[in-house]
Structure formats: C-alpha cells, structure tokens
C-alpha positions in Angstrom: 10.0 7.4 7.5 7.7 4.8 9.1 8.7 1.2 9.9 5.9 -1.4 9.6 6.1 -4.0 12.4 6.8 -7.4 10.9 3.7 -8.9 12.7 1.5 -6.5 10.7 2.9 -7.7 7.3 0.6 -10.2 5.7 2.4 -10.8 2.4 5.4 -9.4 0.7 6.5 -9.6 -2.9 9.6 -8.4 -4.7 8.0 -5.0 -5.2 5.0 -4.6 -2.8 3.6 -5.6 0.5 0.3 -5.7 2.3 -0.2 -5.1 6.0 -2.8 -4.4 8.6 -3.4 -0.8 9.6 -2.2 0.1 13.1 -5.4 2.2 13.4 -8.0 0.5 11.2 -11.0 2.6 10.0 -13.1 -0.5 9.6 -12.8 -4.2 10.2 -10.6 -5.7 7.5 -8.7 -2.5 6.8 -5.5 -3.4 4.9 -2.9 -1.3 3.2 -1.0 -2.3 0.1 2.2 -0.4 -0.5 5.1 -0.5 -3.0 8.4 -1.3 -1.4 10.1 1.5 -3.2 9.1 5.0 -2.0 7.9 7.3 -4.7 5.9 10.5 -4.6 3.1 9.4 -7.0 1.7 6.1 -8.2 2.6 7.0 -11.8 6.3 7.2 -10.7 6.4 3.4 -10.2 7.7 1.3 -13.0 5.3 -0.7 -15.0 6.4 -4.0 -13.3 5.9 -2.3 -9.9 2.4 -1.1 -10.8 1.5 -4.6 -12.1 2.8 -6.2 -8.9 1.0 -3.7 -6.7 -2.3 -4.3 -8.6 -1.9 -8.1 -8.4 -1.2 -7.9 -4.7 -4.2 -5.6 -4.1 -6.4 -8.0 -6.1 -5.2 -11.0 -4.1 -5.6 -9.2 -0.8 -9.2 -8.2 -1.8 -10.1 -11.8 -2.8 -8.7 -13.1 0.5 -10.4 -10.4 2.6 -13.8 -11.0 0.9 -13.6 -14.6 1.9 -12.4 -13.8 5.4 -15.1 -11.2 5.9 -17.9 -13.3 4.2 -18.8 -10.5 1.8 -19.0 -10.1 -2.0 -17.7 -6.6 -2.3 -15.0 -4.3 -1.0 -13.7 -0.7 -1.4 -10.2 0.1 -2.7 -8.7 3.5 -2.8 -5.3 4.7 -4.1 -4.0 7.7 -2.2 -1.6 9.5 -4.4 
C-alpha cells in the first residue's frame, strides 16, 4: 500500500529494488524489497530470492565502501 518516492530508489532489477529508508534508524540504513508483494520470503520464486540476495549483497558491498567500514548488519523481516 506504500509508494516509494523515485528519488529514494538506488537500484532496481527485474525482481527487486533497494531504496533509502524515509526514517533511517542509523546512517546508511537501506531497504531491499522484492517488487512482487508476498506475505513471506519463502513465497518468492527461486529466481526472485536469488535476485533479492544478489541485490542485498551488492548493496552491502557498496554501503561498506561508502561508510568506510568492513562489516554491516542485514535483517530479513518476514
């Protein structure tokens, strides 16, 4: 039911997208979301899960460089 403003979207693939949080908890807070709305992560197809994971990994690598750190935290909210 929510619309993500285009200026918050960092990258979009065929199945997923990453965007900045409107109310970030910490510096560098990003959200990765599948484009298709499902109730649970396991409801995604295998290709959607793979795309989601690849985008999360890429986002993490970019954020570590941007934030000058060697670690990050990732959480899946199901």
